[in-house]
C-alpha positions in Angstrom: 0.0 0.0 0.0 1.1 3.6 -0.7 1.9 6.3 1.7 -1.1 8.0 3.1 -1.1 11.8 3.3 -2.3 13.1 6.7 -3.4 16.5 7.6 -5.8 19.2 6.3 -5.9 19.2 2.5 -7.2 22.7 2.4 -4.3 24.0 4.5 -1.8 22.2 2.3 -3.3 23.8 -0.9 -3.2 27.2 0.8 0.5 26.8 1.7 1.3 25.7 -1.8 -0.5 28.8 -3.2 1.5 31.1 -0.9 4.8 29.5 -1.9 4.0 29.8 -5.6 3.1 33.5 -5.1 6.4 34.2 -3.4 8.3 32.5 -6.2 6.5 34.4 -8.9 7.0 37.8 -7.1 10.7 37.0 -6.7 11.1 36.1 -10.4 9.3 39.3 -11.4 11.6 41.4 -9.2 14.7 39.7 -10.6 13.7 40.3 -14.2 12.8 44.0 -13.4 16.2 44.4 -11.8 17.9 43.0 -14.9 16.0 45.4 -17.2 17.0 48.4 -15.0 20.7 47.2 -15.0 20.7 47.0 -18.8 19.3 50.5 -19.0 22.0 51.8 -16.8 24.7 50.0 -18.8 23.5 51.4 -22.1 23.5 55.1 -20.9 
């Protein structure tokens, strides 16, 4: 038999959603910083 997942499924989905939001915000900030850096280099 497989491993059973214990705990509150709704809480787990909420935690997953929060983690994905953090990652997307971080990726957005990184790409914005790269664009700004390229602007400064070209000036």
